[in-house]
N, C-alpha and C positions, 0 to 999 in steps of 0.2 A: 271863249267869248260867250256871254250870256245872251240868249235871244229872248226878247220880250213877249213874243207870241209864237204859236205853233206853226212853223214854216211848212211842215208836211200838210197840215190842214189847209193852209193857204194854197198850196199846190192843188189839192183836191178841189177846192172852191174854184180856182182859176180854170181847171179843166172843165167845169160845168158852166162857167160864165163865158160863153163864146158868142159872137166874136169879142175878144178881149177889149178892143177899142171902145166898145159900147159900155163897158163896165170899168171905168178908170179906178185905180186903187190909190189910197193915200194913207200914209202912216199917221196915226193919231191915237190918243188916249193910251199910249204904250202898246198899241196893237196895230192892226191894219183894217181899213174899211174899204168897201167896194160900193161904188155909186152907180145909179141909173138916172139919167136925165138930171144930174146934179143933186139928186137926193140920196142920202146914205141908205143903203139897202141891207147889206149884211156885213159882218166884220168878225174879227177875232180879237178877243181880250184874253191874254195868256193862252190857255188851251181850250177856251170855250168859244162857241159860235154865238155871235150876237145877231138876232133876227128882228127886223122891223116888220110889224104886223098891224093890221087894222085894229085899233084899240077896242072895237066892239067884239072882236073874235079872240082877242088876246087871252082872256080868262079861260075860255074853253081849251085853248091850246096849252095853257099852263097845267092842265090836268094830265098831259102826256108825261111819261116817265122822263127823268133826267132834265127837267126844265125848271127854271125859276125866273122871277122878274130880273130885269137888267138893273142892277144896283151896285155901282162901284163908289158911290159918294154918300150913301146913307139915305138917299132919296130915289126910290124906284122910278124908272122912266116909263111913263104910260105909252103903250104901243110897242114896247121892246121887251124881248125875253132873251135869256141865255140858255144855251143847250150844253150840258156837260159832255165831256168826251165819250162817256159810256153811251150816250144817245146818238153818237155820230159814227160808230164803228162800221156800220153797214153803209155802202154807197147809196142805197135806196133811202136811208134815213137822212143823210146829208142832202140829197136831191130834194126830198120832201120839204125840208126847212127852207132851202133856197127858193123853191117854187112858191112857198107861202109868202116869202118876202117879195119876190118879183111880182106876184099877183097883186099885192097891195101897192107897192111903190110904182108900178107901171101906170097906175091910175092917178098918181099925184101930178100936179102941174110941174113943168120943167122949171128948174131954178137957174 
């Protein structure tokens, strides 16, 4: 059976997003997305982490290794980046990116 997204990465994300009921997951765009207060926060597209960020800090964070704009349609999404698997090997790296997303999304109004 072919899996559309990296399930091991999903397990690692879920271990950091506790309590789980606060971060519901939904399968979408061929991957899985995690929400906070109804706002998409982080997700997985194939084997890459999708991170929602403050659009004003996005470009500084894109200078980090193994990152690029989130673009699966030919139109990059502002305020979103993708992190390649090489940038997620260490637990501290994954935690950093999730914290960046949580910091921004926690300030957004509830949907």
